[in-house]
N, C-alpha and C positions, 0 to 999 in steps of 0.2 A: 301807239308808239311811246307816248309818255308813260303809260302804265308799264310797258316793257322796260323802260329805262329805270324806273324806280321800284318795280316789284319783281316777284319771282313767279314764273309760270312753267309748267311742264310741257304744254302743247298749245299751239295757236291754231284756230280754225279760221280760214279765210274764204271769201267768195270772189267771184269775178263779175264785174258790173257789165250788164248788157249795154251795148252801144259804145262803150268806152274805147274799143279798139279802133274806131274811126279816127280818133285823135292820136293813134299810135302809142297809147299808154293805157294802163289799167291800175286802179287803186290797189287791188289785191296783189298784183305782180310787183308793183312799186313797194308795197309794204314788205313783201318777201325780201326784196333787194335791201331794204333798209334794215330789216331784222338781221340779215347776214353781216351788215356793217356794225351792228349794235351789240348783239349777244347771240349765244347759241340757244335755240329752242326749236324742236321739231314742229313741222307745219302740216296741216291737212287742208287741202282745198276741197270744200264741199259746195259744188256748183253745178248749175245746169249747162254750163259752157265748158265742160271738162276738156274738150278738144283744144281749147286755147292755152291750157297749161299742162297738157300731157307731156310736153317736151321738158318740163321742169321736174318730173316725177323721179324719185329716188327712194331708198329705204328710209330717208329722213323727211322727205317731202312727198306726202301721199296725195293722190287725186281721187276723189269719190264723186260719182255722178248723182245728183239729187234725185233723179228718177228711180234710182235703185233703192231709195228709202233710207229711213233713219238707222235701220239695222246695219246697213252698209257703212254708214259713218261710224257707228260704234265699233264695227269690225276694224276699220282703219286705225281708230284710236287705240284699240286693243293691240293691233300689230305693232304700233310704235312703243307701247308700254312693254311688250314682250321683248323688244330689242334691248331693254334695260338702260337705254340712253337717258331717259328722264331721271332715273335713279343715279346714274353716274354723274349727271350734271348737278343734281342736288348735293351729292356727297362731296364733289370737288368744291363747290361754292361754300358749303358749310365748313369744310376743312380750312380753306383759305381764310375765311372770316374768323374762325376760332384761333388760328395761329396769329393773325394780326391783332385780335383783341387781347390775347394773353401777353403778347410781346409788348404792346404799347402800355398796358397797365402794370405788368409785373416787372418789366425791365426799364422801359423808357421813362415812365413816371418816377420810378425810384432812383434813377441815375441821371436825371435831366441835368443836374449841375455839372456832370462830366463833360457835357457838350458845351455848356456856357453860351457865350455869344459868338463863338468862333465859327468859321465856315464848316467845321466838322458836323454841324447839324445836318448838313446835306448828306453826310455819310449814313444817316438813318436809312435812306433808301437802300443802300448797299447792305446794311446790317439786316434789315427786314427781308430783303430779297434772298439773302443767304440763309436766313432762318427758315424762310418758306421752302427753299430748295432742299434743305436738310430734313425738313419735316416730311417731305415726299419721298422718304426712303422706306425701309422695310416696314416700320410701324404704320406709316401712312398708307402704304399699299395694303396692309392687312385690314385697315379700317375700311378702305374702299371695297375690298373683297367681301367683308362682312356685310357692308351696306347692300351689296348685290346678292346676298343670300349665301355666300360661301361659308363653309363651316370651319375655315382655317382657325387654328388656335392662336390667339395673340401672344401666348407665351412661347410659341415655337420660334426658332431662329430661322428666318427666311433665307439668311445668307448660306445656310447649309444645303438646302435643296431649293433651287429657284426655277420658276417656269421659264420656258424659252423666251417669252416676250420681254422678260426682264433684261435680256442681253442688249436690246436695241432701243435707240431713240429715233423715232420716225414721225415726221421727217426730221433731219438734223436741225438743231437749234442754231448753232453757230454758222455764220456765213462763210468763214474761212475753213478750209479743210483741216481735219484733225487726225491724229494718229488713231488707227483703228476704223476709219471710215470705210464703209462697204460700198463698192461701186459695181456697176454692170456695164459691159461694153467690150469693145475690141481693142486689144493691145498686141502689137506684133502678129497680126492676122489671127489671133485667138480670141474668140468671143466667149465671155463667161463672167463670173464674179471675181472681183479683185479686192484685196484689203490693203489700205495705204499704211506704210510703215515709217515714213519720215516723222521726226519730232514735230509736234504741233507748232512750236515756236518758229519753225522754218517757214511757215506758210501763213503768217498773220497778214490779213488784208492791208495793203498799203506799204508793207515793208517785207517783201518776199526775200528770203535768204538763200533760196536754192533754185537752180535752173531745171533740175530733174526730180521727179517724184519716183520713189521705189515702191513697186507693188509686188505682193505675193499672190500667186494664183489660188483660187478657192475652188477645189474640185468637188462636184456633187458626190455625196457619200455613196450613192448608188453605183458609181462608176469604179469604186475601189475594189480590189481583189478580195479584201477581207469581208466586205459586204456581200459580194457575189458568192463567196464560199459559205457564208452563213445562210443565205437564202436557199442555197441548194439543199441544205439539210432540213429545211422547214417541212412539216411543222415540228419536227423533233431534231433540232440541230445538235451536232456533237458539242460536248463541253468545250473542246479546244477551239472550235470555230466561233462560238459565242464569246469565249474568253478573249480571243484575239480581237474581236470587234469591240467589246467593252473596253479593252485596254487602249484601243485606238481612239475611242470617243471620250476617254477620261482625261480631262485637262490637268487635274491636280496630280501630276506625276511625281514620284519620288526622285530625289537626286540620283543621277546615274541612269535613269530611264531615258529612252529616245525622246527627243524634243522636236523632231523635224515637222511633226503635224500638230495642228490645233483645231479642235472641233467647234463649229458654230451651229447651233440647233435651228431647226426650221421654225419660222414664225410668219404668219400671214402668207405673202407670196414668196418669201425667201425660203429656199429649200435647205435641207441639211447639207452643210458644206464642211470641207476639210481644207484648212489652210496648209499649203505646202511651202515651207520656208526654203526649200531647195529650188523652187521654181520662181525666180525673181525676174521682174521685167521693169526697165526704166521707162519713163514717159516725160517728155518735156512739159514744163508747167503750163505753157500756153495751149497744150492739147487736153488739159484736164477737163475742160468744159465739154468735150466730146463724149465723156462718159456720163452715165446716169448715176448720180449719188443717191443710193438707196437708203442708207441709214448710217448713224454713228453708233459705234459700240458704247454702251453705257459704262460707267465706272462701277466696279474695278476691272471689268472685262477687257476694256481697251488697254489698260496698264498691263494686264496679264498677257495679252498678245505681244505687246512691246517687249516685256521681260522675257517671254519665251523666244522671241526672235533674237534678242541679244545673247541669250544662253546658247542658242543654236549656232550663231555666227561666231561666238567667242570661244567655242569649245576647243580643247586641245587634244589632238589625236595622239595616242600612245599605245604601244603593244600591250595586249592583255597579259596580265599576270598569270602565271601557272598556279592557279589556286589549288588544283589537285595535288601538286607536289607539296605545297605548303600544308595541306591537310594531312598528307602522309607523314610529313616531318613532325607535326604536332601530335599525331596519334602515336608515333614511335616514341616520342619523348614521354608521353603519359604512360605508355606500357613499360618503359624502362623504370620510371619512378615507382610504378606499382610493383614491379619485380624486385627492385631494391628494398622496398618496404617489406615485402614478404620474406626476403632473405635475412633482413635485420631482425 
């Protein structure tokens, strides 16, 4: 454990001690518990008492019976390596240390006099934390992707085309509810996904400013008519059917286009969802705990949902202009000008 606290390792191999179960404890199991409280590192139990730890097995904690031989142990180690978790762990730790190193030497050392002897020195923790958070944006994500063997070009702009996982923070970091949080549960006898629309400042823990939370329903994409129409035409859907589906799933709409819906892409166990700003349901704040808080929408996607909702609710209805009549008038005007020019 001292080595784990001071060093860096990709995998730990543990055994189970014969006879230790008589005392209700086991050094191998105890070490696994302590590892989980200290740092993340995958574990392989290589033991002749595999039945004692089978209940702890997972994709990250493997159990290999010694009687199966050394090749079986190598197989378990290889399985963990193929999950890419050791590589992810290395990349994350290296990135955090590099950000901290550069920030302390290149900014803090050179600007130490700005902090002086005031309590502002304590704000270093906030500055460093924000610096670290900002470093884990597009460029940082690309570095991790490359570390894992992705061929993404670091010169590309990830904000142009983003993977679905980029939309979500799972599990949510903040304890207080946030605008754009995605929940699953039953509201007004309807079970499904819901997105929270209240401003985050209304729901800060310890100073709640609202009695009711407003949710918009999130319908599975597969239940929408546009999707069903598109699937009926597969494998060769009509251009119109696919065009309608693409339009519905495109969130960066031009001004004047419908804003009732907003698409959330599938990621992990979250299905493809369509937020419907016309289907709103209130819920008293004390009932919020009855819902399962699945994820927070990451920035700028949470702000995008909020902005879309405001645009939809704040729209002003007016009769459509007779554009055809205006076109006929303009055409007639141009024809008159051309005729006058010919006569002259």
